[in-house]
N, C-alpha and C positions, 0 to 999 in steps of 0.2 A: 875159472869162471864158468858160470852156467852156459850151457849151449842148449837152445829150445827150438822147436818148430814154431815159425812166426808167420801167421797168416789172417788174413781178414781184419786188418787192423788200419786205425786212421793214423797217419804219420803227421800230418798238418793239415790245417784248414785256415784259408785266408778269405776273408770277405771285405768287401768295399760297397759303401753308400746303401746301406740297409738299415732300415728303422733308425735307431739311435746311433748307428755306427757310421760315422762320416767319412773319415779316411781308411786306409787299408790296415786292417788288424789282422794278426796272425795267432792262431792256437797252435803251439808247437806241442807234440806229445813225445819227442826225443828227448833224451837226457840232457839236462843242463851242463854248462861248460863248468861250471864252478862246483859241480859236487861229484865226489868219487863215485864210481860204478858199483864199488863194493858196498856203498851205504845202502842200507835195506835192500839188498840186491833182489830178495824175495818180491819186490814192488816191480821188478823190471823184466822185461823180455828181450833175451839175447838172442842173436842169429848171426850165422857164419856167412851168409850172402852179402857181400859188399854193396850191392846195389840198394840194399834196405836202409844203410847208413847205421848210425849210432842205434843202441838199445832203446826200446820204447817203454814207457810208463803204462803200467797196467790200470792205472786208473787216474782221473784228473778231476779236482773239484773246484769250483768258481765261487769265491766269496766276493760280496760287494753288497752296498747300501741297496734299499728299495728303490726301483726304479732307475738303478745304475745301468743296466743294459745286459744282466746276466743271461735273462731268458732271451734276448735277441741273439746273442752269439750262438745259443742252442738251437732256437729257431731258424737261423741262417742253416743249419745243416739240414733242418727238417724240410725248409723250402727248397733246397737243392735235390733232396730226395723225391719230394713231391713232384718237381719239374720232371725229372727222369722218369718216373712212373706214370704221370699223368698227361703230360704235355702232347702225347699222340693224339688225344681226346680233343685238343683245342679246335675250335671252328675256324674257317676262314674268316677274317677280318675282326675275330675277337681280340680283346685285350688280353694281356698275360697277367692272370690274377694274384701272382706271386710278387710282381713289381711293387715295392715298397721302399721308395728312396728316402733318403735323409732328408726331412722337410723345412728343418730349422735354419736352412741356409737359402739366400735366393737363387742359386745356381745349381746346386746339388739335386733339388727336388725335380729337376727334369733331365739328370744325368743317368747313365746305366747303373744297374746294380751288378756286381762281379761276384761270383763264387769260384774257389779254386781249391781243390782237396787233393793230396797225395795219400795213397792208402796201397795196402797189399791185399789183393783178392786172394779168392781159394785156390787159385793156380799157382800161387805163391810167387806172382809177379807184382812188382811195384809199378803203380800206374799214376800219371797226373792228369786231372781233368778241369777244364776250365770253362765256365760259361759267363758271357755277359750280355746283358738284355735290358731293353727299356720297355714302356709299356705295351708296345705291339709287335717288336721284333727280337729274333736272337740275333744279336750283333757279331757275335763270336762263339764258336764253340770248338775246343780243341782236346784231342786225347792222344798222350803220349806214353810210352811204357820204358821202363829201364831194363836193359839186359842184365839177364842174371849174372851174378859174381862179377860184375864190372863196375868200375868206378862211377861216381853219381854223374858225372858230366856225359856218360855213355847213354843218353836216352835217343828213343828213336820215335817218328811220328806213326800213329795209327791212322788219324784222320785230323783235318783242319778245314774249317768253314767259315765264310765271313756273312756278312748281311746280305749279300746278293744270292745267298743259298750256293754259291761254288764250292764244290768240296774236293779237297785235295787229299788224296790217300797215299800213306807210306807204303814202302815196300813189303814190309811185313804185314799189310792189312789182308785178311781173308774175309771172302764173303761178297755180297751184292754190293754193286757200286753205282747202280742206278736207282734214284728214290725221288718220288713225289712227295716232298714234304713242305709244309706251309712254313713262312716265315717266322711263326710264332712257335713252332714245335722243335724239339731237340732230335738230332740224328740219333743219339743214343737210346731214346725212348722206343723207337724201331726195333732194337733187340728184344723186346717184350712182345713183339707181333710176328717178327719172322726169323729164321735161322741166320745168324750173323756170327759166325765163330770166333772173330776177333774182339767182338763186343760182347759175348754172352756173360763172361764172369764178371765183367766191369758192371753190367746191367744187374747181374745176380747181387752183386755186392750191395746194391741199394735196395733190391726187392726183397732179399732173404737174409742178410746178415747187418742189417741195420735196424735196431728197434729204438725208436725216439718217441718219449712221452712229455709233451709240453703242459704245463698247468692249464687246467679247466677243459682240457681235451682227452683226458687218459682214461676215462672210465670204459667206454665202448671198446676200444682197442685192448686195454689190458684183460677185461673180462672175456673177450672172445678169445684170447689166448687159454684162459682158465678152462673155457668150454672145451676147447680143441682138445686139452691135456686130459680131462675128466671123460671125455666121450671116447677117448682112444684115436683122436685123429692124428695126434702126434705120437711118438713111441710109449709104448705102455709103461716103461720105467719112469717116465716123467711123474706120473700121477703119485707114485710112491715117494719121489724126491720132494714133489710138491707139499705132501701131506707132512713129511717130517720136517721141512722148513717152517710149516705153520706151526708144528707142535714146539719146535725148538724156539719159537717167538712167545712162548707162554699165552696163548690166545685162548686156551681152554677148548680149542677145536681138536677133535680125535679123527674126524674123517670128513670126507665132501663128495656130493654127488650132484647130477644134474636132473631135474625133472622136467619132462615134456608137458607142455600146456596143450589143451586144446582151445584154441581161439576162434569163435564165431565171426565169419566175416561180415555177416548181417548186422552186427552190433555196431559197426564203423559208421555213425552218423553223428553228426553235430548239428544241432537245430533242425532237425529233420533233414539236413542237407549230407549226402553221401560224401565222404571222402573220395578223393581221385584214387585211381589204381595204384600210382607210385607211393602215395603216402600210406596205403594200406599195407604194401608190400614193406615197407619200412617198419611199421609197427608191427606186422607179423613176424618178421626176421628178430626184431629185438625183444619179442616176448614169447618167442617160441619154447625157449627153454629157460629155466630157472635154476640158479646155483643154490645149493642147500648145503649147510654145515650141520656136523651132529656133535652135540655137546653130552656128555656124562650127565645123569642124574643121580644125586645121593640122597639117601634117607638115613638119618642119625649117622653120618659120616660114612656110610656104606653105599657103594655104587650099585645101583638097583635097576639102571636102565639107561635110555638115552632120550634125547630130545632133538627135533630137527628145527633149525632156524632158516628162515629165508635171508639170504645174504643181504640184498639190498635193503630190505625192510627192518631186519631185526639185527644185523651187525653193526659195530660202529664203523665210522668213516675210515679210522686207522686200520681196521681188520681188512677193509674192503680193498684200500690202497695195498696193504702189505700183501694180501693175496695176488692182486694183479701185477705188483712189481715181481713177487716170488715166481711167477709163472713165466715171465719174459727173462728174468735171470737164469732159471734152470733150463731153459731153451739156449741161452746164450754160453752159459758153462759148458753144455754139450757139445756144441758146434764152433765154438770159437767166436761168437759175434760179438757186435759192439752195441752196447746199451747206454741211450743216453737219456737222462731223466731230468727235468727241472723241477727244483725244489724236492729233492729226495726226503729231506726231514719233515716236510708237510704232514702232519696227522701220524708221524711215527715217533716213537721214543727214541732218545739218542742212542741207546744201547741196542737198538734194532738197527739203525742206521749203520753202526759200527760192525754189526754182525754181517750186513750185506757187504760193506767195503772189504772185511777180510776174507770173504768168500772168494772175492778176486785177487786178492794177493796171495791167497795160499795155493801154493802148487799142487797140493793133492785134489782139491776142490775145483782148481782151474787149469787141469793139464792142457786144455786147447787154447789157452791163451786169450781168453775173452777180455773186452775192455769195458770199462765203467767211465763215464762222463757224466758229471751231474752239477748242478748248483744247489747251495744250501745257506741257511742263515745260522745254522747251528754252531756256535762257537766252539764247542766241546770237540769238534773234528778240526779245528785249527791246531793241529797236535804233530809235533814232530816224531811222536813215538807211532803215529799210524801213516803218516805221509812224509816222503822226500820234498824238500823244497821246492823241486822242479815239478811236483804233482799239484802244488797250490796255484791258482790262479786269481789275480785280483782284478776286479773289474772297477773302474771309475767313471765318473760322468763330470764333465767340465760345465762352467756356467753357460756354455752355449749350447749344452745338450748333448754333447758328443761323448760316446761311450769309446773307452780304450781298455785294452786289457795286456797285462803282463804277469810274469811268474815271479813267485817269491825268490826264486832262485836268481833272478836278475838283480836284487837288491844286494848291496855290499855292505858290509858292516855288521851283520846280524850277529847277535851273541849266541855262542852254544851254550851258554848257562841260562840265561832268563827265558822263561816260557814264552814261546812266540806269539801264543794267543793274547798273552798281557800287553806285548808290544802292538799287536794289532788292534786290540780294544783301546789303547790310548791314542791310536789314530796315527802311528810311526810309519805304518805302511799305506795309508790312506784307504780307499775302499770301505770306508764306514761313513753313515751319515753325519752331516754336520746338522746337529740339532740346536734349536733356540727357542726355548719355551717361553722366552718374552715376547715372542711374536704372536701367541695365542690369545686371542679376545674370547672371553666368556661371557654368555648373556648375563646381564645384570638382573 
């Protein structure tokens, strides 16, 4: 059996009462009980540390109908990340902006949201972090760790806090113990502001080793990563890898660079009213650099020169998304991060999606055990030759609007002969839309 270094990985994530998720729902990234670990072993990460539990899957894919709640499961992880990184900025008496309870029930819309995540940080330690909050207060915050090479029941407390901001520290906790935090702020957020040895790697897991892209919000974050690579802010070898990936995708692009623009502050007027300073800074930062692509020019079939394209103005939407995703993936593959992408297939050809997935499954391209979690509508990816059954998540929504999630490996009686995508399309696994064209009324 393969033995590999396992770090910076999500083991499981549980969410309760968030958006379309009513009850407690768990995404498990450990191997399923019903599947032999030798089946597509290249898709797994093995570790000898008993505290980490069973091997983990390198990738997980969420399938489900439109509005089934796929994005909400991924958004829940993003929301926890946002709270860890931003809650230290929340003002006195301000509401918690990430509080979004299930609203289609008379009682749940006033109940707390709860997030709980098990993960392995860069220090190789498995942690469990739980946050429970309502619109104005953190009701509970708790961080535990698992002692190395001990059984899973040997976890120990780092800190625990209730709604009265009373903090209990465990024997192993190191760092400051006196904090002036508001009832709407997380204690873990303070690790981004001051030196707290026991919390540093936990905070860094959220700040440096998670990259989450939710639909309709990806462009700025992804393109910023591209700029960092092209300008050398990240490791120089990243640029070569980025360009090689774009070439492999058959985009016609042979090189990339950034162009600095001189933007005149005096031009920032709307109807003769000057924009405020904050908006001017936002526009300046967004337009200071433009990403340019280089394409070869041919004359009578012979390459005679090159042409420069502005990425945002002249390249396709698919190329823009692919470039952004490629930047995040190269960064993750280099340091073993977790990449979470909503609608990976949007604007991408199925073969490109498959190429990206295989980068994570290949031990040579993914030696540091980066993890990919994504949602998709691309049925061609519902493929046992690409995924183990415990890598495929099925998201359903009930008539009451409640989203649930389960893995394909939890379903018994699946034939090893019939292509599973046919069973899925036939509705045997659910997680498909129940269409009724007879309900459509067209104008006469």
